C-alpha positions in Angstrom: 4.4 -34.1 0.8 7.0 -31.3 1.7 6.6 -27.7 0.4 9.4 -28.2 -2.1 8.0 -31.5 -3.4 4.7 -29.8 -3.9 6.4 -26.9 -5.6 8.2 -29.1 -8.1 5.4 -31.5 -8.8 3.2 -28.9 -10.4 2.4 -29.1 -14.1 5.2 -28.3 -16.6 2.8 -25.7 -17.9 3.8 -23.5 -15.0 7.5 -23.6 -15.8 9.7 -22.1 -18.5 13.2 -23.3 -19.5 16.1 -20.9 -19.3 18.1 -20.0 -22.3 21.3 -21.9 -21.7 23.3 -18.9 -23.0 22.1 -16.8 -20.1 24.2 -16.9 -17.0 22.2 -17.8 -13.9 22.7 -16.9 -10.3 21.2 -18.5 -7.2 20.4 -16.0 -4.4 19.2 -16.7 -0.9 17.3 -14.0 1.3 17.9 -14.5 5.0 16.8 -12.7 8.1 14.6 -12.8 11.2 10.9 -13.5 11.0 8.8 -10.4 10.3 11.5 -8.1 9.0 10.1 -7.9 5.5 12.1 -10.5 3.5 9.0 -11.6 1.6 7.9 -8.0 0.8 11.3 -7.1 -0.4 11.6 -10.2 -2.6 8.1 -10.0 -4.0 8.5 -6.3 -4.8 11.6 -7.1 -6.9 10.3 -10.3 -8.5 6.8 -9.2 -9.2 6.8 -5.4 -8.7 4.0 -5.7 -6.2 3.4 -5.0 -2.5 1.0 -6.9 -0.2 -0.2 -5.2 3.0 -1.0 -8.5 4.6 2.0 -10.2 6.1 2.2 -13.9 5.3 5.0 -15.9 7.2 7.2 -17.7 4.7 8.4 -21.3 4.8 10.2 -21.2 1.5 9.4 -19.5 -1.7 11.3 -19.4 -5.0 11.1 -16.7 -7.5 12.8 -16.2 -10.9 13.5 -13.0 -12.8 15.6 -11.9 -15.7 17.8 -8.9 -14.9 20.0 -6.7 -17.0 23.4 -5.3 -16.2 25.3 -3.1 -18.6 23.1 -4.3 -21.4 23.7 -8.0 -20.7 20.9 -10.3 -19.6 21.1 -12.7 -16.6 18.7 -15.0 -14.8 18.3 -14.7 -11.0 16.7 -17.5 -8.9 15.7 -16.2 -5.5 14.9 -18.3 -2.5 13.0 -16.4 0.2 13.5 -18.4 3.4 11.8 -18.6 6.7 13.0 -16.6 9.7 16.6 -17.0 11.0 15.4 -18.6 14.1 14.5 -21.5 11.7 18.0 -21.8 10.2 17.4 -25.4 9.1 19.4 -28.1 7.4 17.4 -27.1 4.3 18.6 -23.6 4.6 22.2 -24.7 4.9 21.8 -26.7 1.7 20.6 -23.5 -0.1 23.5 -21.6 1.4 26.1 -24.0 0.2 24.9 -23.7 -3.4 24.0 -20.0 -3.5 26.1 -17.5 -5.3 24.9 -14.4 -3.3 23.0 -13.4 -0.3 20.6 -10.7 0.9 20.6 -10.4 4.7 17.6 -8.5 5.8 16.7 -6.6 9.1 14.0 -4.0 9.9 15.0 -0.4 10.5 12.1 -0.3 13.0 13.4 -3.2 15.1 17.0 -2.9 16.6 17.2 -6.5 17.7 16.8 -7.7 14.1 20.0 -6.0 13.2 21.9 -7.8 15.9 20.6 -11.1 14.4 22.3 -10.2 11.1 25.7 -10.7 12.6 24.7 -14.3 13.6 23.4 -15.0 10.1 26.5 -13.5 8.4 28.6 -15.8 10.6 26.4 -18.8 9.7 26.9 -18.0 6.0 30.7 -17.7 6.6 30.8 -21.0 8.4 28.9 -22.9 5.6 30.6 -21.2 2.6 34.1 -20.9 4.2 35.7 -17.8 5.7 37.8 -17.2 2.6 35.0 -17.7 0.1 34.7 -14.0 -0.8 30.9 -14.6 -0.9 28.8 -11.7 -2.3 26.6 -10.3 0.5 24.3 -7.3 0.8 22.7 -6.2 4.0 19.3 -4.5 3.7 17.3 -2.5 6.2 13.6 -2.5 5.4 10.6 -0.2 6.2 12.4 3.0 5.4 9.0 4.7 5.0 8.1 4.2 8.8 10.1 7.2 9.7 8.6 7.6 13.2 9.1 4.0 14.1 12.7 3.8 13.2 15.1 2.3 15.8 18.3 1.8 13.9 20.4 4.9 13.3 22.5 5.6 10.3 25.5 6.1 12.6 25.0 2.4 13.8 24.8 1.2 10.2 28.0 3.1 9.3 29.9 1.4 12.2 28.9 -2.0 10.8 29.7 -1.1 7.2 33.2 -0.3 8.4 33.4 -3.4 10.6 32.0 -6.0 8.1 33.0 -4.5 4.8 29.6 -5.2 3.4 27.4 -3.0 1.3 24.2 -1.8 3.0 20.9 -0.5 1.7 17.9 1.2 3.3 14.7 0.2 1.5 10.9 0.4 1.5 9.0 -2.4 -0.3 5.8 -0.5 0.1 7.2 2.7 -1.6 9.6 0.7 -4.0 12.6 2.6 -2.6 16.0 1.2 -3.6 14.7 -2.3 -4.2 16.2 -2.6 -7.7 19.5 -1.1 -6.4 19.9 -4.0 -4.0 19.7 -6.7 -6.6 21.6 -4.8 -9.3 24.5 -4.4 -6.9 24.3 -8.0 -5.8 24.3 -9.1 -9.5 27.4 -7.0 -10.2 29.2 -8.6 -7.2 28.2 -12.1 -8.3 29.2 -11.5 -12.0 32.7 -10.4 -10.8 33.1 -13.1 -8.2 32.1 -15.9 -10.6 33.2 -14.5 -13.9 35.3 -17.6 -14.6 32.6 -20.1 -13.4 29.9 -21.4 -15.7 27.0 -20.7 -13.2 24.4 -21.6 -15.8 25.5 -25.2 -15.3 25.3 -25.1 -11.5 22.6 -26.8 -9.4 21.2 -26.2 -5.9 22.7 -28.9 -3.8 19.7 -30.6 -2.2 20.4 -34.4 -2.4 17.7 -35.4 0.1 15.0 -33.2 -1.4 15.5 -32.7 -5.0 18.0 -31.8 -7.8 17.6 -28.3 -9.2 17.2 -28.3 -12.9 17.4 -25.6 -15.5 13.7 -25.0 -15.2 12.4 -22.0 -13.3 9.0 -21.7 -11.7 6.9 -18.8 -12.6 4.9 -17.8 -9.4 
């Protein structure tokens, strides 16, 4: 049985049903292995940090989030490393409303991989899709191990026209800012689309419902 099949075969006691009046957005977190995608996502979803690194296959988290006093639901898929950009990842990308592309401030090569991931997203979504994307540098607290300079990040900000954040999941620095900003972009981009009715497009694995797993 696949991970997703196991995930959605769990007892209904572990799920809750979304309020149909709450707009829901699907978010995918992408990046190279070991850059801190899981730590970033878990800190936001559960406000917790685990010192022990556990390589991710796919994990799904759900959280309500407020913007300007309005409540929204965010469903976040934390994917495997970009070197495992699989058919399943592409299915997530097709149905997602927004993306968090993650690299490590302590590993220069992980930033170079972000450009490849960004191009993959553009290929799947369409070059003119105006897809909400935020690029996140992790491990900001590891000052003496930093390899990626702010000047380099500024160059890419100007080149790509994408918002960047520097974060630390361990210290909980700027984590909420990332997802609040992404939510604002998705709300504006899909303001005329009933996202509460949308489903993840995974015809070979499962159909996404309006139930959301509580991890």
